[in-house]
C-alpha positions in Angstrom: 56.7 154.0 -108.3 57.0 150.4 -108.2 59.9 148.9 -110.2 60.2 145.0 -110.4 61.6 142.1 -112.8 60.1 139.3 -114.4 61.1 136.6 -116.5 62.9 133.3 -116.3 65.9 132.5 -113.8 69.4 134.3 -114.8 67.1 136.1 -117.8 65.0 138.5 -116.2 63.7 142.1 -117.5 63.5 145.2 -115.9 59.8 146.5 -115.4 57.3 149.2 -113.3 53.9 148.5 -112.5 51.0 150.9 -114.1 48.3 152.1 -111.6 45.9 148.9 -112.4 48.8 146.3 -111.8 50.1 145.7 -114.9 53.4 144.6 -116.0 55.0 147.3 -118.1 58.1 146.4 -119.6 61.4 148.5 -119.3 63.7 146.7 -121.3 63.8 149.6 -123.7 64.4 152.1 -121.7 67.2 150.7 -118.7 69.4 147.8 -118.9 67.7 146.4 -115.4 67.2 147.3 -112.3 70.4 147.8 -111.1 72.8 150.3 -109.6 73.0 152.7 -112.1 69.3 152.7 -112.6 68.4 153.2 -108.9 70.5 156.3 -108.9 68.3 159.8 -108.2 69.0 160.8 -111.8 68.1 158.0 -113.4 64.7 157.1 -110.7 63.9 160.6 -111.3 63.9 160.1 -115.1 61.8 156.9 -114.8 59.6 159.0 -112.7 58.8 161.2 -116.1 57.6 158.2 -117.8 53.7 157.6 -118.4 53.8 154.1 -117.6 51.0 153.2 -120.1 53.6 154.1 -122.8 55.2 150.9 -122.1 54.7 147.3 -123.5 52.1 145.5 -121.5 53.7 141.7 -120.1 50.7 139.2 -121.2 50.2 136.4 -119.4 51.6 135.5 -115.5 55.7 135.5 -115.8 57.3 134.3 -113.0 58.7 137.8 -111.2 62.3 137.9 -110.3 64.1 139.8 -107.1 63.2 143.2 -107.7 66.5 144.1 -108.0 69.8 142.9 -110.0 72.0 140.7 -107.1 73.3 143.1 -105.2 76.9 143.4 -103.8 76.3 143.5 -100.1 72.9 141.4 -98.7 72.8 142.8 -95.1 70.4 141.8 -92.6 69.6 142.9 -88.9 69.8 140.6 -86.5 67.0 140.9 -82.9 66.1 144.3 -84.2 62.2 144.2 -82.5 62.4 143.8 -78.9 59.7 141.7 -79.0 61.3 139.1 -81.1 64.3 139.5 -78.9 62.2 138.3 -75.7 60.2 135.6 -77.7 63.7 133.7 -78.3 65.4 134.7 -74.9 67.6 137.1 -76.0 68.8 140.5 -74.7 67.8 143.5 -76.8 71.0 144.3 -78.6 72.7 147.6 -77.4 73.8 148.3 -80.8 72.7 146.6 -84.0 73.4 142.9 -85.0 74.9 143.2 -88.4 75.3 140.2 -90.9 75.6 139.3 -94.7 73.2 137.0 -96.0 74.9 134.7 -99.0 74.3 136.0 -102.2 73.2 132.3 -103.2 70.3 132.9 -101.3 68.9 135.7 -103.3 66.0 134.7 -105.7 62.4 135.5 -106.3 59.6 136.8 -103.7 57.5 133.6 -104.9 60.0 130.7 -105.8 60.1 127.7 -104.0 62.5 127.6 -101.4 64.3 124.6 -101.0 64.6 122.8 -97.5 68.4 122.0 -97.2 69.4 118.5 -96.5 69.5 117.3 -93.0 67.5 120.4 -91.9 65.2 120.4 -89.0 64.4 123.8 -87.6 63.3 125.7 -91.1 61.9 128.7 -90.0 60.4 131.7 -91.6 61.3 135.8 -90.8 59.4 138.9 -92.5 61.3 142.3 -92.9 61.2 145.5 -94.3 64.4 145.8 -96.8 66.0 149.0 -97.3 67.3 149.2 -101.3 70.8 151.7 -101.9 70.4 154.3 -104.3 73.7 156.2 -103.6 76.7 154.9 -102.1 76.7 155.3 -98.0 80.2 155.2 -96.4 80.6 156.7 -93.3 76.9 158.9 -93.4 75.1 160.6 -90.9 71.9 159.7 -90.1 70.8 162.6 -91.0 71.9 161.6 -94.5 70.7 158.4 -94.5 67.5 159.0 -96.7 69.1 160.8 -99.3 71.0 157.3 -99.7 67.6 155.0 -100.0 66.4 154.1 -103.4 63.2 152.7 -102.2 61.9 149.7 -100.1 60.7 145.8 -100.5 59.6 142.7 -98.7 62.3 140.3 -97.4 62.1 137.0 -96.7 65.2 136.2 -94.3 64.5 132.6 -94.0 66.3 130.5 -91.1 67.4 126.9 -90.2 67.6 127.9 -86.4 69.6 124.2 -85.8 72.1 125.3 -88.5 71.8 128.8 -87.1 72.7 128.4 -83.1 73.2 124.6 -82.3 76.5 123.8 -85.1 79.2 126.2 -83.7 80.8 129.7 -85.3 78.1 132.1 -86.4 74.6 132.6 -87.7 75.7 132.2 -91.3 75.0 128.7 -92.0 71.8 128.9 -90.6 70.8 131.8 -93.3 72.7 131.5 -96.6 71.2 128.4 -98.2 69.8 128.3 -101.4 66.4 130.6 -101.8 67.1 131.8 -98.4 66.3 135.3 -99.7 63.4 135.9 -101.2 63.0 139.9 -102.1 60.3 141.4 -103.6 58.0 141.6 -105.6 59.0 145.1 -106.4 60.7 147.9 -104.9 59.2 150.7 -104.0 60.5 154.1 -104.8 61.1 156.4 -101.3 59.1 158.9 -101.9 55.8 156.8 -101.7 56.7 155.6 -97.8 56.7 158.8 -96.5 57.6 157.1 -92.7 59.1 153.4 -93.0 58.2 153.3 -89.5 54.9 152.9 -89.7 54.6 149.9 -91.5 52.6 147.0 -90.9 54.0 143.6 -91.8 52.8 140.0 -91.3 53.4 136.5 -92.3 51.3 133.6 -92.8 52.1 129.9 -92.8 49.5 128.0 -94.7 46.5 130.3 -94.1 47.3 130.8 -89.9 48.6 134.0 -89.0 51.8 134.0 -87.3 53.5 137.1 -87.5 51.4 140.5 -86.7 54.0 143.6 -86.2 54.9 147.3 -87.1 58.0 148.6 -88.1 57.2 151.2 -85.6 58.7 148.6 -82.9 61.8 148.2 -84.6 64.7 149.0 -81.8 66.7 150.7 -84.8 65.1 152.7 -86.9 65.8 153.1 -91.1 67.7 156.4 -90.6 70.0 154.4 -87.9 70.7 151.2 -89.6 72.0 152.9 -92.9 74.3 154.9 -91.2 75.2 152.9 -88.9 76.4 149.7 -91.2 77.9 152.4 -93.5 80.4 152.6 -90.9 81.6 149.2 -91.6 80.3 148.4 -94.6 80.4 150.7 -97.6 76.8 150.2 -99.1 76.7 150.4 -102.6 73.8 151.4 -105.3 71.3 148.2 -105.7 72.7 146.7 -102.4 69.7 145.8 -99.5 69.6 145.8 -95.6 67.0 143.5 -94.3 66.1 144.9 -91.2 65.0 142.6 -88.5 61.4 140.7 -88.2 58.7 141.1 -85.6 57.7 138.2 -83.3 55.8 135.4 -84.2 58.5 133.1 -85.6 58.4 129.4 -85.3 61.6 129.2 -82.5 59.3 131.3 -80.0 56.3 129.0 -80.4 55.4 128.0 -76.9 55.4 125.4 -75.6 57.0 123.5 -79.0 58.1 125.2 -82.0 56.2 123.9 -85.3 58.9 124.5 -87.8 58.6 124.7 -91.4 57.8 121.1 -93.6 58.1 120.2 -97.6 54.8 121.2 -98.7 54.1 124.4 -96.3 53.1 127.7 -97.6 54.5 131.2 -96.5 52.5 134.0 -97.6 54.0 137.3 -96.4 53.9 141.2 -96.9 54.7 144.4 -95.7 52.0 147.4 -96.0 52.5 149.0 -99.0 55.3 146.8 -100.8 53.6 143.6 -101.6 53.1 140.5 -100.8 54.8 137.3 -101.3 54.4 133.2 -101.4 56.4 130.5 -101.4 55.9 126.7 -101.3 58.8 124.9 -99.4 60.3 121.8 -100.9 62.6 119.1 -99.9 66.1 119.7 -101.8 
């Protein structure tokens, strides 16, 4: 089952995708794709609905983030050994955890704003984990029971702000529109092995990233458990699990960072595709 949200910013409505790719409105069934809706009983209820019984959304509406703004948007850094190598960083012994500002949260096809003063704007396609049940101090064996589904994330990053302006990574990760999420959340039952998904990025039609979640240093089970020992995960929270190699920062001999007018197109196998145009803030 694929759950999504459509409509203007701040006025999105819940929906599900039908077998032919049509958007079916869920507004008469659930209030939104929020923590309550993502709970196991509600997911089970939604699975029992025939999508063709729901109103078909006409036209080509804006697609919003696939879930309501979460309590926590967790990101994992350097979680692919080959990506760590291209950036000159060691492979971490434990997951690198940081939190992306919720102001970055946006729709999968919304414009990405290049911050004022930005010189090193970069892309990062990532598998997103959507939490369906509160996770606090859970074991790896319990992890999948707390996952509602998966989505595509773009952890947009400003590398100078991130690494050259002092302090932690937050300044390079939390600008407005730096967290495109969606287009939809695919429920966990449709993704039997999240460690066997291809993921990729194109910039202006040129393939830049072409990886697989099988090369993650820390997999989904490990990450959900690990994060839950430091940050309570709430239904609707997102964990962006890191990016494979092919980012601008790793280009040799010289990086080519994003400029206004550039177009990113990225996807994760089975989870849909995002497209964003870069515009100047």
